[in-house]
C-alpha positions as CSV (number, residue, x, y, z in Angstrom):
1,M,-115.4,-36.1,-27.5
2,T,-111.8,-37.2,-27.8
3,S,-109.3,-36.4,-25.1
4,F,-106.5,-35.6,-27.6
5,E,-106.0,-33.6,-30.7
6,R,-103.4,-34.4,-33.3
7,V,-100.8,-32.2,-35.1
8,D,-98.3,-33.4,-37.8
9,L,-94.8,-32.0,-37.4
10,R,-92.1,-31.2,-40.0
11,I,-89.3,-32.1,-37.5
12,P,-88.3,-35.5,-36.2
13,P,-89.4,-36.6,-32.7
14,D,-86.0,-36.1,-31.0
15,E,-85.8,-32.5,-32.2
16,A,-89.4,-31.9,-31.2
17,V,-88.6,-33.2,-27.7
18,D,-85.7,-30.7,-27.5
19,V,-88.0,-27.8,-28.5
20,V,-90.6,-28.8,-25.8
21,R,-87.9,-29.2,-23.1
22,E,-86.6,-25.7,-23.8
23,A,-90.1,-24.1,-23.8
24,V,-92.1,-26.0,-21.1
25,D,-90.9,-26.6,-17.5
26,D,-91.7,-29.3,-15.0
27,L,-92.5,-32.1,-17.4
28,R,-91.1,-35.6,-17.3
29,V,-90.1,-37.2,-20.6
30,V,-90.9,-41.0,-20.8
31,R,-90.0,-43.1,-23.9
32,T,-92.4,-45.9,-24.4
33,D,-93.5,-48.2,-27.3
34,G,-91.8,-46.0,-29.9
35,A,-93.3,-42.8,-28.6
36,V,-92.1,-40.0,-26.3
37,E,-94.7,-39.1,-23.6
38,F,-94.7,-35.8,-21.7
39,R,-96.0,-36.3,-18.2
40,T,-96.7,-34.1,-15.2
41,G,-94.9,-34.8,-11.9
42,T,-97.8,-37.0,-10.9
43,G,-97.5,-39.1,-14.0
44,F,-100.5,-37.7,-15.9
45,V,-99.8,-37.9,-19.7
46,V,-100.4,-34.5,-21.4
47,A,-98.9,-35.2,-24.8
48,A,-97.0,-37.8,-26.9
49,I,-94.9,-37.6,-30.0
50,R,-94.5,-40.5,-32.4
51,P,-92.5,-40.8,-35.6
52,T,-94.4,-41.0,-38.8
53,P,-93.5,-42.8,-42.0
54,E,-91.4,-40.5,-44.1
55,S,-93.8,-40.6,-47.1
56,G,-94.9,-36.9,-46.8
57,T,-93.8,-33.7,-45.2
58,A,-94.6,-34.9,-41.7
59,K,-91.8,-36.6,-39.7
60,A,-93.6,-36.8,-36.4
61,T,-97.1,-36.6,-34.9
62,L,-98.0,-34.8,-31.7
63,R,-101.0,-35.8,-29.7
64,Y,-101.8,-33.4,-26.9
65,R,-104.5,-33.4,-24.3
66,V,-107.6,-31.2,-24.8
67,A,-110.0,-32.9,-22.3
68,P,-109.3,-34.2,-18.9
69,R,-110.0,-37.8,-17.7
70,L,-111.3,-36.4,-14.5
71,P,-111.9,-32.8,-13.3
72,V,-109.0,-33.0,-10.9
73,F,-106.7,-33.2,-14.0
74,L,-107.7,-29.9,-15.6
75,H,-104.2,-28.6,-15.2
76,G,-103.1,-31.1,-17.9
77,L,-105.1,-29.2,-20.5
78,S,-102.9,-26.1,-20.2
79,R,-99.8,-28.2,-20.3
80,G,-100.9,-29.9,-23.5
81,A,-101.6,-26.4,-25.0
82,E,-98.2,-25.2,-23.9
83,I,-96.6,-28.1,-25.8
84,R,-98.7,-27.5,-28.9
85,D,-97.8,-23.8,-28.8
86,A,-94.1,-24.6,-28.4
87,L,-94.2,-26.7,-31.6
88,D,-96.6,-24.5,-33.6
89,A,-93.8,-23.2,-35.9
90,H,-93.0,-26.8,-36.9
91,R,-96.4,-27.9,-38.1
92,A,-96.4,-29.8,-41.3
């Protein structure tokens, strides 16, 4: 079982980050290796957005957590779902 699911987005990464920031509280935004990661206050990565090549309708790819690394991180699952829900209207 994979820990992340993937969703293609019709909006660019920076716009997607703005949508998530407006909809979901208490997440840190960290830019790393061409991606934007959303992390909890403890540093747990719950989602990441990367740009995609502009060959199709997708301009970005969201990867959000659907399974925890350890049971103590179960709260990260709901945070990943919140991010996915915030971007649902922008699916490619």
